[in-house]
C-alpha positions in Angstrom: 31.9 59.2 47.5 29.6 56.5 49.3 27.0 54.9 46.9 23.6 53.9 47.4 21.6 50.7 45.3 18.2 52.6 44.3 17.1 49.5 42.0 18.4 46.1 41.3 17.2 45.4 37.7 17.2 41.1 36.5 17.5 41.9 32.7 21.0 43.4 32.0 18.9 45.7 29.3 16.7 47.2 31.5 19.5 48.0 33.5 21.6 49.8 30.7 18.2 51.4 29.4 17.7 52.7 33.3 21.7 53.9 33.9 21.3 55.7 30.6 17.8 57.2 31.3 19.4 59.2 34.7 23.3 59.9 32.7 21.1 61.4 30.8 19.0 63.5 33.4 22.4 64.0 35.1 22.8 61.4 37.9 25.8 59.5 37.7 24.9 55.8 37.9 26.7 52.6 38.4 25.7 49.4 37.6 27.8 47.2 40.1 28.7 43.9 38.6 28.0 44.8 35.2 31.2 43.1 33.9 29.7 40.2 34.8 26.2 40.5 34.3 27.1 41.5 30.7 29.8 38.3 29.9 26.5 36.1 31.0 24.4 37.4 29.2 20.6 37.2 30.0 21.5 34.5 32.5 22.3 37.0 35.6 23.6 36.5 38.9 21.6 36.0 41.9 19.8 39.0 42.8 20.3 41.3 40.3 22.7 44.2 38.7 22.5 46.8 41.8 21.7 50.2 40.0 23.6 52.6 42.0 24.3 56.4 42.6 25.5 59.1 45.2 23.9 58.9 48.1 23.4 62.7 48.0 21.8 61.6 44.6 19.3 58.7 46.1 16.2 60.5 46.5 16.3 62.3 43.6 17.1 59.5 41.5 14.4 57.4 42.7 12.0 59.8 42.1 13.2 60.0 38.7 13.1 56.4 37.5 9.4 56.2 39.5 7.7 59.0 37.8 5.4 58.7 35.4 6.4 58.8 31.9 5.3 61.8 29.9 3.0 61.9 27.7 3.8 61.7 23.9 
């Protein structure tokens, strides 16, 4: 299975939140270098934390993350 980076987050909490949203929607996300990001806390590696999904889910996952929030 090939993974595709759909987003890079500069904040580990933002990366965790997006991963959780994708998981709740039925996607299979992975945060690359997550252990390094968590170890460093808010000071992360240059370039951010890559949020990846299987290639077959990439287009739908990007669309999901970019969709406007549902009205409350």
